C-alpha positions in Angstrom: -19.6 61.4 -29.9 -16.3 59.7 -30.8 -15.2 59.6 -34.4 -15.5 55.8 -34.4 -19.2 56.0 -33.2 -20.0 58.7 -35.7 -18.5 56.7 -38.6 -20.3 53.5 -37.8 -23.6 55.3 -37.2 -23.1 57.3 -40.4 -22.6 54.1 -42.3 -25.9 52.6 -40.9 -28.0 55.6 -41.8 -26.5 56.9 -45.1 -25.2 53.7 -46.8 -26.6 50.4 -47.8 -24.4 47.2 -48.1 -24.0 45.9 -51.6 -21.9 42.9 -50.9 -19.1 41.5 -48.7 -15.7 41.7 -50.4 -13.7 39.9 -47.7 -14.2 38.2 -44.3 -11.4 36.9 -42.1 -10.4 36.4 -38.5 -9.4 40.0 -38.1 -12.4 41.7 -39.7 -14.6 42.3 -42.8 -14.5 44.4 -45.9 -17.8 45.4 -47.5 -18.9 47.3 -50.6 -21.3 50.1 -49.7 -23.5 52.4 -51.8 -24.3 55.9 -50.6 -28.1 56.3 -50.5 -28.0 59.8 -51.7 -25.5 59.8 -54.5 -25.4 56.2 -55.5 -21.6 56.2 -55.3 -19.8 53.1 -54.2 -17.3 53.0 -51.3 -15.4 50.4 -49.3 -15.9 50.0 -45.6 -13.3 48.2 -43.5 -13.9 46.9 -40.0 -11.0 45.1 -38.3 -9.1 44.4 -35.1 -6.0 46.6 -35.0 -4.8 50.1 -35.4 -6.2 52.7 -37.9 -3.0 54.9 -37.5 -1.7 54.3 -41.0 -5.2 54.9 -42.5 -5.4 58.1 -40.5 -2.0 59.3 -42.0 -3.3 58.6 -45.5 -6.6 60.4 -44.9 -7.1 63.2 -47.5 -3.9 62.4 -49.5 -4.3 62.2 -53.3 -2.2 59.6 -55.1 -3.3 57.8 -58.2 -1.7 54.6 -56.9 -3.4 54.6 -53.5 -7.1 54.6 -52.6 -8.5 57.8 -51.2 -9.1 57.4 -47.4 -12.1 59.5 -46.4 -12.4 58.6 -42.7 -10.5 56.3 -40.3 -11.1 55.8 -36.6 -10.6 53.3 -33.8 -11.9 52.4 -30.4 -10.9 49.7 -28.0 -8.7 47.9 -30.5 -11.3 48.0 -33.3 -10.7 50.0 -36.4 -13.2 51.4 -39.0 -12.3 52.9 -42.3 -14.2 54.4 -45.2 -12.3 54.5 -48.5 -12.5 54.8 -52.2 -13.8 51.9 -54.2 -11.3 50.9 -57.0 -12.9 49.4 -60.1 -10.7 46.8 -61.7 -9.1 43.4 -61.3 -6.4 42.3 -58.8 -3.1 40.9 -60.0 -4.2 37.7 -58.3 -7.3 37.4 -60.5 -5.3 38.3 -63.7 -2.7 35.7 -63.0 -5.4 33.0 -63.2 -5.5 33.8 -66.9 -1.9 34.3 -67.8 1.5 35.6 -66.6 2.5 39.2 -67.0 5.0 40.3 -69.7 8.2 42.0 -68.6 6.8 45.4 -69.8 3.6 44.9 -67.9 5.4 43.8 -64.8 7.7 46.8 -64.9 4.6 49.2 -65.3 2.7 47.6 -62.4 5.6 47.4 -60.0 6.6 51.0 -60.8 3.1 52.1 -59.8 3.3 50.1 -56.6 6.7 51.7 -55.9 5.1 55.2 -56.3 2.4 54.2 -53.8 5.1 52.9 -51.3 7.1 56.1 -51.8 4.2 58.0 -50.3 3.5 55.4 -47.6 7.2 55.3 -46.5 7.5 59.1 -46.5 4.8 59.0 -43.8 6.9 56.6 -41.7 4.7 53.6 -42.4 5.3 50.1 -43.8 2.7 48.2 -45.7 3.8 44.6 -44.6 1.3 42.7 -46.8 2.2 43.3 -50.5 0.8 40.4 -52.5 -1.2 39.8 -55.8 -4.5 40.2 -54.0 -3.6 43.7 -52.8 -2.7 45.2 -56.1 -5.6 46.3 -58.3 -5.3 47.4 -62.0 -7.8 50.2 -62.5 -10.2 49.8 -65.4 -8.9 53.1 -66.7 -5.2 52.1 -66.3 -2.7 52.2 -63.5 -2.1 50.0 -60.5 -3.3 50.7 -57.0 -1.9 49.3 -53.8 -4.7 48.5 -51.3 -5.3 47.1 -47.8 -3.3 48.7 -45.0 -4.8 46.6 -42.2 -1.4 45.0 -41.5 0.5 48.2 -42.0 2.4 49.8 -39.1 4.4 52.8 -38.3 8.2 52.4 -37.8 9.0 53.0 -34.1 12.4 54.7 -33.5 14.7 52.3 -31.7 12.3 49.4 -31.9 13.8 45.9 -31.9 10.9 43.9 -33.3 7.3 44.2 -34.5 4.8 44.0 -31.7 2.4 42.0 -33.9 3.4 39.4 -36.4 1.3 40.0 -39.6 1.8 39.4 -43.3 1.3 36.6 -45.9 3.5 33.5 -45.9 5.8 33.6 -48.9 5.7 37.4 -49.3 6.5 38.5 -45.7 10.1 39.3 -45.0 12.0 37.2 -42.4 12.1 40.1 -40.0 8.3 40.1 -39.9 8.4 36.9 -37.9 10.0 38.5 -34.8 13.6 38.5 -36.0 13.7 42.3 -36.1 11.6 45.4 -36.6 10.2 45.6 -40.2 10.9 48.8 -42.1 10.7 49.9 -45.8 13.0 47.0 -46.8 10.3 44.5 -45.7 8.1 45.9 -48.5 11.0 45.7 -50.9 11.3 42.0 -50.0 7.6 41.4 -50.8 7.9 43.4 -54.1 10.7 41.1 -55.2 8.5 38.1 -54.6 5.6 39.8 -56.4 7.8 40.5 -59.4 8.8 36.9 -59.6 5.3 35.6 -59.3 4.0 37.9 -62.0 6.7 36.7 -64.4 7.0 33.0 -63.6 3.9 32.2 -61.5 6.2 30.8 -58.8 7.9 31.9 -55.6 11.6 32.8 -56.2 12.7 29.8 -54.0 11.1 27.5 -56.6 11.9 29.3 -59.8 13.8 32.5 -60.3 12.8 35.0 -63.1 15.5 35.1 -65.8 17.9 37.8 -66.7 17.9 41.3 -65.2 14.5 40.8 -63.5 16.0 37.7 -61.8 18.9 39.8 -60.5 16.5 42.4 -59.2 14.4 39.8 -57.5 17.5 38.2 -55.9 18.6 41.5 -54.4 15.1 42.4 -53.2 14.7 39.0 -51.4 18.0 38.8 -49.5 17.5 37.5 -46.0 19.6 40.3 -44.5 17.7 43.6 -45.0 21.0 45.4 -45.3 21.7 43.5 -48.5 18.5 44.6 -50.2 17.9 47.9 -52.1 18.3 50.7 -49.6 14.9 52.2 -50.4 12.1 52.3 -53.0 13.9 54.9 -55.1 16.9 52.6 -55.6 14.5 49.8 -56.7 12.7 52.1 -59.1 16.1 53.0 -60.6 16.9 49.3 -61.1 13.6 48.7 -62.8 
């Protein structure tokens, strides 16, 4: 039996669906309860590659969800992962903006998550308020790698255009191949939204954070921070 078939069958027999967390054109995300232990898990079923999820399987990082199993068949992916208890940045922004100190703390955690992801040769490609959860016990977690891809040596452009308008870097629209600097672009936009509630093209964050956002969101990737470490140093 293929891993994909085993995982989907295991889900049917050992888990019960609690609720649907997300449904879109590419797939669904459901909250599942293990019948034996009562523990909660997230199950993702989507059209695309599970390669990045497979690379993350078994890795332990407080700023990334644990990936327990990932498989694909005929262009369909299935992933079983840790359920993160907490609120997303998107939900929290409905109440109020983040302070400079809060923003620095959250973004630093996301940088730590990306440091792991980039070390595996992968790019997230969909960093946005909805994909950052603040754990109930503290700390930020970067989720949702459905749009993620591995960087192909010598590639000229992304094979599939994915990302969220306003956060996706220009190169994600077929101008070039996205790499770690595409995530830095999205992080700059996220910083600005957390501090001002607006896209940097509408209102730029003031002071040092504004200068960081400006460098992150340069149109030419070569003009942005070279890597996540440089951005963390700037923060």
